[in-house]
C-alpha positions in Angstrom: 166.7 95.9 117.1 163.1 94.7 117.0 162.3 96.8 113.9 163.6 99.8 115.7 160.9 99.5 118.3 158.6 101.1 115.7 161.1 103.7 114.7 161.0 102.3 111.1 157.5 103.8 110.7 159.0 107.3 110.8 160.8 106.6 107.6 157.7 107.9 105.8 159.0 111.4 106.8 161.4 112.5 104.1 163.9 114.1 106.6 163.9 110.9 108.7 164.3 108.7 105.6 167.3 110.7 104.6 168.8 110.7 108.1 168.3 106.9 108.3 169.6 106.0 104.9 172.2 103.7 106.5 169.9 102.3 109.2 168.8 98.6 109.0 166.2 96.9 111.2 166.1 93.4 112.5 163.1 91.1 112.9 164.0 89.9 116.4 161.0 89.8 118.8 158.6 90.9 116.0 156.1 88.1 116.8 155.9 89.5 120.3 155.4 93.1 119.2 153.4 92.9 116.0 150.9 90.8 114.1 152.0 88.9 111.1 150.7 91.8 109.0 154.0 93.5 109.8 155.7 91.4 107.1 153.4 92.8 104.4 154.4 96.2 105.5 158.1 95.4 105.5 157.8 93.7 102.1 156.1 96.7 100.6 158.1 99.6 102.2 161.4 98.4 103.8 162.4 95.1 102.2 165.9 96.5 101.4 166.5 97.5 105.1 165.4 94.5 107.1 167.7 91.8 108.4 166.5 88.5 109.8 167.1 88.1 113.5 165.5 85.9 116.1 165.5 85.8 119.9 166.6 82.2 119.8 166.1 80.1 121.9 163.1 82.2 123.1 161.7 82.1 119.6 162.5 79.6 116.9 163.2 80.4 113.3 160.0 78.5 112.4 157.8 81.1 114.0 159.3 83.9 111.8 159.2 81.9 108.6 155.5 81.2 109.2 154.9 84.9 109.4 156.8 85.5 106.2 154.9 83.0 104.1 152.8 85.8 102.6 155.9 87.5 101.1 157.2 86.6 97.6 160.3 84.5 97.5 162.6 87.3 96.5 161.5 89.5 99.4 162.0 86.5 101.8 165.5 86.0 100.5 166.3 89.7 100.9 165.2 89.6 104.5 166.6 86.2 105.4 170.1 86.7 103.8 170.7 89.1 101.0 170.4 92.3 103.0 172.8 91.1 105.6 175.2 90.0 103.0 175.0 93.4 101.2 175.4 95.3 104.5 178.5 93.3 105.7 180.1 93.5 102.3 180.1 97.3 102.6 182.0 97.3 105.9 
């Protein structure tokens, strides 16, 4: 949860990347923990491993979508729905 509490940054280490090949991260609470620049990072390095999540009703979807405005539409679709669909089709 919450982008792994920063755990996702360790995926730059090859052994961690391999160990976490089946790990996904959610966006819940990210506006509390990170600046909107986190979405640029996710779009560049982890777009296939991030699933949209909120802390609704504490945070609304609107706040997350505002942060994702800098991402291209394909990356937004991956985070908002395609990654979750792909994950749950595997199980």
